[in-house]
C-alpha positions in Angstrom: -103.7 90.3 -71.1 -105.0 88.9 -67.7 -105.4 85.5 -69.4 -101.9 85.5 -70.6 -100.3 86.5 -67.2 -102.3 83.5 -65.6 -101.2 81.2 -68.3 -97.5 82.2 -67.7 -97.8 81.9 -63.9 -99.4 78.2 -64.5 -96.4 77.3 -66.7 -93.9 78.6 -63.9 -95.8 76.6 -61.3 -95.9 73.5 -63.3 -92.3 73.6 -64.4 -91.3 74.2 -60.7 -93.1 71.1 -59.5 -91.8 69.0 -62.3 -88.3 69.8 -61.3 -88.9 69.0 -57.6 -90.4 65.5 -58.7 -87.4 64.6 -60.7 -84.9 65.5 -57.9 -86.8 63.2 -55.5 -87.0 60.3 -57.8 -83.2 60.7 -58.9 -82.1 60.0 -55.1 -82.7 56.4 -55.1 -80.8 56.1 -58.2 -78.1 58.0 -56.7 -77.8 55.8 -53.6 -77.9 52.8 -55.8 -75.0 54.0 -58.0 -73.0 54.7 -54.9 -73.7 51.4 -53.2 -72.6 49.5 -56.3 -69.5 51.2 -56.6 -68.5 51.2 -53.0 -69.5 47.8 -52.0 -67.2 46.3 -54.4 -64.2 48.7 -53.5 -64.6 48.7 -49.6 -65.2 45.1 -48.8 -62.2 43.8 -46.7 -59.9 44.3 -43.7 -57.9 47.6 -43.6 -55.1 48.6 -41.4 -53.5 51.7 -40.8 -50.8 52.4 -43.3 -48.3 54.6 -41.1 -48.3 51.7 -38.5 -47.5 49.1 -41.1 -44.7 51.3 -42.5 -43.3 51.8 -39.2 -43.3 48.0 -38.5 -41.6 47.5 -41.7 -38.9 50.1 -40.9 -38.4 49.3 -37.0 -39.3 45.3 -36.9 -40.5 46.4 -33.4 -44.2 46.6 -32.5 -43.1 48.4 -29.3 -41.3 51.2 -31.4 -44.3 51.4 -33.7 -47.0 51.6 -31.1 -47.2 55.5 -31.1 -49.0 55.0 -34.4 -51.8 53.3 -32.9 -54.1 56.2 -32.1 -57.7 56.3 -33.1 -59.1 54.1 -35.9 -56.3 51.6 -36.7 -58.1 48.8 -38.3 -61.5 48.7 -40.2 -63.4 45.6 -41.1 -66.0 45.8 -44.0 -67.3 42.5 -44.2 -70.7 42.5 -45.7 -72.1 43.7 -49.0 -75.1 45.8 -48.3 -78.3 46.7 -49.9 -79.4 49.4 -47.5 -78.4 53.2 -47.7 -75.6 52.7 -45.4 -73.0 50.2 -44.1 -71.6 49.6 -40.8 -67.9 49.5 -40.3 -66.3 47.7 -37.4 -63.3 49.2 -36.0 -60.2 48.4 -33.6 -59.7 51.7 -31.7 -56.4 52.4 -30.4 -55.8 48.4 -31.0 -57.4 48.0 -27.7 -61.1 48.5 -27.9 -64.0 47.6 -30.2 -66.0 50.3 -32.2 -68.0 51.0 -35.1 -69.3 53.8 -37.3 -71.5 54.1 -40.2 -70.8 55.4 -43.6 -73.7 56.6 -45.6 -74.1 56.3 -49.5 -74.2 59.9 -49.8 -71.4 61.5 -51.8 -69.0 63.7 -49.6 -66.5 66.3 -50.6 -65.4 64.4 -53.6 -66.8 61.7 -55.9 -64.8 59.0 -54.3 -65.9 59.8 -50.7 -68.9 59.0 -48.4 -70.2 60.9 -45.5 -70.0 59.2 -42.1 -71.2 59.6 -38.6 -67.7 59.0 -37.0 -67.2 61.8 -34.4 -64.3 64.2 -33.5 -64.4 63.8 -29.8 -62.2 67.0 -29.4 -64.3 69.3 -31.6 -67.7 68.4 -32.3 -68.0 70.5 -35.4 -65.4 68.6 -37.2 -66.3 65.5 -39.3 -65.0 62.6 -41.2 -65.4 61.2 -44.6 -64.5 57.7 -46.1 -62.8 57.7 -49.5 -60.9 55.5 -51.7 -57.9 56.2 -54.0 -56.0 53.9 -56.7 -52.3 54.1 -56.6 -50.7 52.0 -59.3 -52.5 48.6 -59.0 -53.5 49.1 -55.5 -56.5 50.6 -53.7 -56.4 52.4 -50.5 -59.1 53.6 -48.1 -58.7 57.1 -46.4 -60.3 58.6 -43.4 -60.5 62.2 -44.2 -60.8 64.8 -41.4 -62.5 68.2 -42.0 -63.4 71.3 -40.1 -66.8 72.9 -40.0 -65.8 75.0 -43.2 -65.0 71.7 -44.9 -61.4 72.4 -45.0 -59.2 69.2 -44.8 -57.5 68.9 -41.5 -55.6 65.7 -42.1 -56.1 62.3 -43.7 -55.1 58.7 -42.8 -54.5 55.9 -45.4 -55.3 52.3 -44.9 -53.9 49.1 -46.5 -56.0 46.2 -47.4 -54.5 43.2 -45.6 -57.0 40.5 -46.4 -60.4 40.2 -48.0 -62.1 38.5 -45.1 -61.3 37.5 -41.7 -62.2 34.3 -39.8 -63.7 35.6 -36.7 -65.2 38.7 -35.0 -61.8 39.9 -33.4 -61.5 43.5 -34.7 -57.8 43.2 -33.8 -57.4 40.4 -36.2 -56.2 42.2 -39.1 -53.4 44.1 -37.6 -52.1 40.9 -35.9 -52.4 39.1 -39.2 -50.3 41.9 -40.9 -47.7 42.0 -38.2 -47.2 38.4 -38.4 -46.8 38.8 -42.2 -44.2 41.5 -41.8 -42.2 40.0 -38.8 -42.4 36.3 -38.4 -44.2 34.2 -41.6 -41.9 31.9 -43.3 -39.6 28.9 -43.1 -37.0 28.9 -40.5 -34.2 26.8 -38.9 -35.1 26.9 -35.1 -31.8 26.5 -33.0 -32.3 25.8 -29.3 -29.7 26.7 -26.5 -28.4 23.0 -27.1 -27.6 23.7 -30.7 -30.3 21.3 -31.9 -31.6 22.3 -35.4 -35.4 21.8 -36.5 -37.2 23.1 -39.5 -40.3 25.1 -38.7 -42.7 27.1 -40.6 -44.7 30.1 -39.0 -47.9 31.0 -40.8 -49.8 34.4 -41.0 -52.7 33.0 -38.9 -50.3 32.6 -36.1 -49.7 28.8 -36.0 -46.5 27.0 -36.1 -45.4 23.6 -37.5 -42.2 21.7 -37.0 -41.6 22.1 -33.3 -44.1 20.0 -31.0 -43.7 22.1 -28.0 -45.0 25.3 -29.8 -48.3 25.2 -31.7 -49.1 28.8 -32.0 -47.3 32.1 -31.5 -48.7 35.6 -30.6 -46.9 38.8 -31.2 -47.8 41.5 -28.5 -49.0 44.7 -30.1 -51.4 46.1 -27.4 -49.7 48.1 -24.8 -52.8 49.7 -23.2 -54.5 48.8 -20.0 -51.4 47.0 -18.4 -47.8 47.6 -17.1 -45.5 49.7 -19.2 -43.8 47.5 -21.9 -40.1 47.6 -22.2 -39.4 45.1 -24.7 -41.0 43.5 -27.8 -42.5 40.0 -26.8 -43.8 36.9 -28.5 -46.0 34.2 -26.7 -46.1 30.7 -27.9 -49.1 28.6 -26.9 -51.0 31.7 -25.6 -54.1 31.1 -23.4 -52.9 27.4 -22.5 -51.1 26.1 -19.6 -48.1 25.6 -21.7 -47.6 29.2 -22.7 -44.3 30.5 -22.9 -43.3 34.2 -23.5 -40.0 35.6 -25.0 -38.5 39.0 -25.5 -37.5 39.0 -29.3 -34.9 41.0 -31.4 -34.8 40.7 -35.4 -31.4 41.1 -36.8 -31.2 40.8 -40.6 -32.3 37.1 -41.2 -32.3 36.0 -37.7 -34.7 36.5 -34.8 -33.5 35.8 -31.4 -35.6 34.9 -28.6 -34.8 35.7 -25.1 -35.5 34.9 -21.3 -36.1 37.9 -19.4 -35.3 39.0 -15.8 -37.7 41.4 -13.8 -41.4 41.2 -13.2 -43.5 43.8 -15.4 -46.5 43.3 -13.2 -44.7 44.3 -10.2 -43.2 47.4 -11.8 -39.7 46.1 -11.9 -37.4 46.8 -15.0 -37.5 43.9 -17.5 -34.2 43.0 -19.1 -33.1 40.6 -21.7 -31.3 37.6 -20.2 -30.2 34.8 -22.3 -30.9 33.6 -26.0 -33.0 30.7 -25.6 -33.7 30.2 -29.4 -32.7 31.4 -32.7 -35.0 31.6 -35.7 -32.7 31.8 -38.8 -34.8 32.4 -42.1 -34.3 30.0 -45.0 
């Protein structure tokens, strides 16, 4: 009888050891599987969907700026072979930031654990996930409490596959250009002279020698309180020229202004200097 008991104990111990070993060896396979799936899905430049929808509706970066809180742009530009991936972030559309997503499954099979903190409640946490809607794929930042209950979730649109530089605000600027300015126009100046111009999504302009580039103001932190939507031509050059703008149907009006923002004065629209009439 003792011999039988010893034999049964040995079998139990052997079975337990075998189970532990199989769990350990399966973990790298699980990481590899997650990495392969997410590398192909996540790569790209992603911008907060709420902001893009507001831009589409208001045609105004200033009126849409209340959406620019926390993570507003994510840049995932490298396929990784490690057990995690670093994600570049534009925080509040003002500061550079980054966090790590780990190839460990989160609350659902399409989500990854991250080290993105909740600065107001340290026990809360974030996961990065994706979802297919129709023919499009969107990323989500899912926000959970310590009991793994969903607090909120924020969706991100893919606006580009790659970006040409390391500026973490590039994706948002590119998306705003696409929605507000890109296209063929008749440019009409104050003398009613007409020129055909083309504004590109990368912020360049052709057809009018005086203006080579344009830059739409979207960052309203760290400076005087903005009062008007503004676009600057030839920014960062000695030929820089800024205008307030309004979009009405197929025409964008560019205005000179009165008042000095930097001095705390009220800035008001003055005269129409140019009209951009879309072809």
